[in-house]
Structures are given as structure tokens and as C-alpha cells.
C-alpha positions in Angstrom: 29.1 151.0 54.9 27.6 154.2 53.6 29.4 155.0 50.3 29.3 158.3 48.4 31.4 159.6 45.5 33.8 161.5 48.1 34.7 158.2 49.8 35.6 156.1 46.7 39.3 156.8 46.9 39.3 156.1 50.7 37.7 152.8 50.2 39.9 151.8 47.5 42.8 152.5 49.5 41.4 150.6 52.4 40.6 147.6 50.1 44.1 147.7 48.7 45.6 147.6 52.1 43.3 144.9 53.2 44.3 142.7 50.3 47.9 143.1 51.0 47.5 142.4 54.7 45.4 139.1 54.1 48.0 137.9 51.6 50.6 138.5 54.2 48.6 136.7 56.7 47.4 133.8 54.5 49.4 133.6 51.2 48.6 134.5 47.6 45.0 134.4 46.4 43.0 135.8 43.4 40.7 138.5 44.6 38.5 137.9 41.6 38.9 134.0 41.7 36.3 131.4 42.1 37.9 128.9 44.2 36.9 128.4 47.8 40.1 129.8 49.0 39.7 132.9 46.9 36.1 133.5 48.0 37.1 133.2 51.7 40.0 135.5 51.3 37.8 138.1 49.5 35.3 138.0 52.5 38.2 138.5 55.0 39.2 141.4 52.8 35.8 142.9 53.1 35.7 142.3 57.0 39.1 143.9 57.5 38.1 146.9 55.4 34.9 147.2 57.3 37.0 147.3 60.5 39.5 149.8 59.1 36.7 152.0 57.9 35.3 152.2 61.3 38.6 152.8 62.9 38.7 149.4 64.6 41.4 147.5 62.5 43.1 146.6 65.8 40.2 144.2 66.7 40.2 142.5 63.3 43.0 139.8 63.8 41.6 138.6 67.1 38.1 138.5 66.0 39.0 136.5 62.7 42.0 134.5 64.1 40.3 131.2 63.2 39.2 132.1 59.9 42.7 133.6 59.2 44.5 130.5 60.3 42.1 128.2 58.5 42.4 130.0 55.2 46.2 130.3 55.5 46.5 126.5 56.1 44.2 125.7 53.1 46.3 128.0 50.7 49.4 126.4 51.9 47.9 123.0 51.3 46.8 124.0 47.7 50.5 125.3 47.1 51.8 121.9 48.1 49.5 119.8 46.1 51.4 117.7 43.6 50.1 117.0 40.0 48.6 113.5 39.8 50.9 112.4 37.1 54.1 113.8 38.8 56.8 111.4 40.0 58.3 111.7 43.3 
């Protein structure tokens, strides 16, 4: 992507939309986090933003479906994990 000062607001908006969309697909993540799922989610955010920037966002979901599904499952499994000392 070629970035200039005039495009900053547009890119920020596209990134914001992409974060919201990836969270909708996969679940909650920390865009600044260091966990594997956070890093993978950030990569998907950047990829979706690239597609949106190039007016091709309609192709993103099909092209990244396996990554979206995999990340969604991993985030769901993280949320379901039980503390080691927890009793059932």
C-alpha cells in the first residue's frame, strides 16, 4: 500500500472496519496482544484492509476462509479453557 498523509484517515477507518469484521468472524482478540491468536488476527486485519483498500473486499472471505475458520476455532477453544485448579 502506498501511504501518504492524505490517506491516513481512510486507512484508519479501513483498519477499524476490518478489526470489527474479524472479531465478528472469529471472536474477541487483542490487536496489540502477543498470543498466537492475537498475531494471527492482526494479520487477517491487515489482509482484509488490503483487500478493502484495493476495492476487492468481496473476495477476502473466500480467499481466507480456512484462516478465518482456524482462528475462530482457536479463539473459541481459548475461551473454553478451564483453570487448572478449577473444579467441575
